N, C-alpha and C positions, 0 to 999 in steps of 0.2 A: 449307617446313619451318622455315626459320629464323624466320619470323614467328610460328609457333605457339610455338616455344621462347622467343621474346622475350615473348610474352603470358604463358606460364607463369611466366617469371622475374618479370614485373611483378606477377603475382598473389601469388607467394611473397613478394616484397618488401613488398607492401601489407600482408599478414597479419603479417609480422614487425614492420613499423612500428606496426601497431595493438596488437600485444602489448606494445610498450614503453610505450605511453601509457594503458594501462588504469588505471582509478581504483583506488587502494589503499583498501580499506574497513577500518574498525576491526573490524567483524565483520559476516558476511553476514546472520545472523538475530539480532535483539535477544535478549539472554540471557533476558529475561522470557518472551518468546514460545517460545523453545526449551525452557525448563523447564516451561511450561504449555501444551503443544501441544493438549491436549484442551479448553482453554477457548475460548469464542467470541471472535471478533475484537473484538466491542464491549467485552468485559471487558478485553481486553488494551489497547484503545484508551483506556479510562478510566484504567488504570494508567500508560500511557505519557504521558498528558496532564497529569501532575503538574507538569511544568516547561513554561514557555511555549515554549521552543525546540522541544522534542519535540512539543508540541501542534500547533504550526504546521507542523512537518514531517509529522506524521501526518494531521491533518485538512486540511491545505493552507489553513488559515485560522486566525484566532485562536479561542480557546475561546469568547469572548463572541459572536463572529459565528456559530460553529457552534450555540450555544444559541439565538440569535435565529432562525436558519434552521429549527431543529427546532421552535421555538414556532410559526413561521408556517405551515409545510407539514405539520407532524406530524399535525394532525387529518384531513388529506386522505389520509394514508398508513396510518392505523390500520386494522388488520384484527382480526377476532374469532377467539379460539381455538376450535377444534373438538375433538370427541372423538378425532379421528384425529391431529391435530398441533397443536403450539404455534406460534402465528404469530411472525413476526419483529417486534420493536418498531419503531416509526416512526423513532426516533433511530438505531437500528442500520441500518435500510433507507437512511437518508440517508448514513450513514458508508460503507456498501457502494457506494452510487452515487459518492460522492466518491473512493473509493479506486480 
């Protein structure tokens, strides 16, 4: 019995410890995305990539590297639009893969 009580106390202590060290975020959802929830991720990414720091954080690479990657593999990822649906552009497909 005392062993299970000790285990329960250890678990409680662990979760209390983790609560103390959680990362404090400036905001959970970027204000641009929150205000424009109906926009596609790619449009939001273009807006967020205005600064180098946000671009690297969002794309996980520099803007130049992302553009080079899009240029290299884009032709292999291109799809054709149909009457039933609009295809996802190659640059957006790459972004989805990276995210």
